[in-house]
N, C-alpha and C positions, 0 to 999 in steps of 0.2 A: 402591453407588449404582446404581440401575436406570437403563435407557436413557431411560425416561420422565422421570426427574428430571434427567438430564444436560442441561446447557446446550449449545447447538449454535453452532459458529463456522464460518464459511466463509471460507477464505483463498484468495483468487484471486491467482495468481502464486506459489502455494505451493511450487513447485519451485525458486524462486530462493534467493539467499543469505539475504535478510531473511525472506521469506515461510516458508521451511523452518524457520528458527529460531523464528518466531512459532508455527507449528504445533506444534513439539516442546514449546514452553514451555506452550501451552494444553492439550496432551495431558497433560503432567505435572500440570496443575491439575485434571484429571478432566473436561475438557470433551469432548464429541464434536466431532471436528475433520474437516472435509472440505476437502481441498486441490484446486485446480483449476489447469490450465494446458493448453497445446495439445499438449505432448509427454507421452504416457502413461508411457514408460520413465523419464523424469526424475521424475515424480510417484511412480512405484513405488519409487524409491530412497529418497524421503522417507518413504513410508508403511511402510516396514519398522520404523520407530521407533514403538513404542506402538500406541495405537488410533487410527490415522489412515486415513480413507477417501479414495479418489481419485475424481475426476470431470473427465473432459476437457471443457474449454470454451474457446472463442475469445471472449475478452472484448471484442473489437472488434465482435462480432456481437450486436446487441441482442436478437434473437429467440432466439439460443442462450443468452444469459445469462438471459433470462426463463424459458425452459423449465427450465433447470437449477436456478434458484432455486425454482421451484414443485415440482420433483422432490425437492429437499432437504426443503422444508416437508412434503411428503406422507410421506416416508419417516421423518423424525425428529420430526415433529409440531410443530416450532418452528424459528425462526432467530433467535438472540439477538444475534449479532454477525456482521459481515462485514468483511473487510480487503481493500482492493485494493492489492497490492504489485506489480502489473503496471506496467512502465515501461521506459524506454529511456534511453540516453545518447547524444545526437548533438551533436557539437561541430564547428561550422564557421562561418566568417564568414557574415553575412546575404547578402552579394552572391553568395556561392559555394553557397548553399543553393538547391536546386531547389524548386519548388512541390510536387513529389511527396514530397520529403524532409520538407518542413515539414508536409505533411498527414499523413504517416505518424507523425511525432512527436506531433502533436495527437491522432491516433487511439490510439496506444499509451498515452498518459498521461492526456489529458482525456476522450476519448470512453469509454474503459473505466471511468472513474469515473462518468460520467453513466449508462452502461448499468447498472452495478452498483447505484447508488442507486436508479434508477428501478425495477429489478426487486425489490429487497429491501425497500424502504420500504413497498411495498404489502403485503408479508407481515408486516412488523413492526407496521404500523398495525392489522392484524386480530388481533394477539397483545397482548403486554404491552410493546411498544416494543423497543428494542435500541440497539446501538452500531455506528456506521459509522466506520471508520478509513480515511483516505486518506493518500496520500504526495505531498509537494511536494518542494521543493529550495530550498537557500539562493540558487540562481540565480533564484528568483522574486522575491527581494527585493533582490538586488544586481545592479548593471550589470556583467557579466563578459564579456570578449571571447569570441567564438566560441559563445556561448550563446543566440543569438536564438531559435531554435526551441524548445529545451527551457525557456528562461525564459518564453516566451509560454504554453506548454503547462502548466507548473506554476503560473504566475500564474492561469491559468484554473481549475485545480483548486482553488486557494484561494477564488476568488470562487464557484465552484460549491458548495463545502463551506459557506461562510457563508449562502448563499441556501437551501440544503437544510436547514441547521440552523434557520433561521427558519421554513421551511415546516412542519417536523415537531417544533418544540420542544414544542408542547402535546400531541403524540401519543406522547410518551415516547421519541422516537428522538433519540439524541445523535450529532452528526456533528463529528468532530475530525480534524485533520491534523498529521502529523509531517513536519517539514522538515529532512532531514539535510543535512550537508556531504558530502564525499566518503567513501564507505564502501568498505572492502576486500571486494568480492564478485566473483563470476565476471563480473558485468555491467561492472564497472569495471576488469577485469584489463588491458585494452589501454592504460589510462591510467597504469598502475603497472608496466609491463613491464620497466623498467630502474631502476637505483638513481638516476639523475639525475632522471627524471620523478617518481619517488616522493618524493625529497627536496623537490622543488618543491612538490608537493602538500602534503606535511607542513608546510612552512614557510608555506603559505598560511593555515593554521589557527592561531590564536593559541595554542592548547594544545601545538602542535608535533607533532601526530601526526594521522593520519586515523583514521576510526572503523572499528569492526568491526560485523558484522551483528548480534551479540547485544546491542550498545549500543542499537541501534535497536529490536530485538525486545523488549527489556525495557520500553521505554516503550509500545510497542503492547500488551503484556501488561497493563500498569497501566491503560491507557485502556479496555480491554475489561472488565476485572473489578473494578478498584478505584477508578478515577476517580470523583469525586463527581458525582452526577446533575445538579448545578447547572452543570456545565461542558459547553458546546456552542459550536460555531462558532469554536473556538480553533485557532490555528496554533502549533505547539510546535516551536521550533528545537532540534535535537539535532545540533550542528555543530561542536563544538570551539571555540565562540566566534566562528565565522566571520561570522555575521550581525550580531552586537551589540558585538563587541569590535575594537579597532584595535591 
């Protein structure tokens, strides 16, 4: 397969547990994969696998995201899919959350999604459309203690995705969201630091276990390359039954 024929996917947050798994899966599928994050060293650890390119970006910086999206389009000739796996987990009661902490949670989760859609949709509209994959959380749908900031941010992601899906439905761009429960990644390590906290987290999910990064990556892979073109604006729970089962 020549480079011209290769489809191109940009995984922002590609050094994280879920993002890196998505990158490896798409590389195995023969796609040209570009991974981005703020830390080059962590990106390079992932890029040692297969044909994965690295590109440092601060996803909270709209101008930086725009410049890097244009750079990818110029180098590779297209941008067929983008994944925003940038995010954070901030848990604290609302009254104990500072305005700075709330704003940072919004920036990391919602503003990054806005910046990425805004930059890449322009490119996809000039081409043959594309797939945009975002990440929410079960906390966007459930009232959970200590989740005020992250619940607000992720609910915003879901609303943003539905509006973007409507904006670009006739332009060949499909926007969908994966909504995980608790997943065992470096980001959640502090929540699973001992047997007692892990047991509580496992019991919270009806299937009796927390997820792993590849559970989520497999769904992202399907959305990128195999999901029907008729599917857009959907929020897909992958959460061990947390959202829909009691």
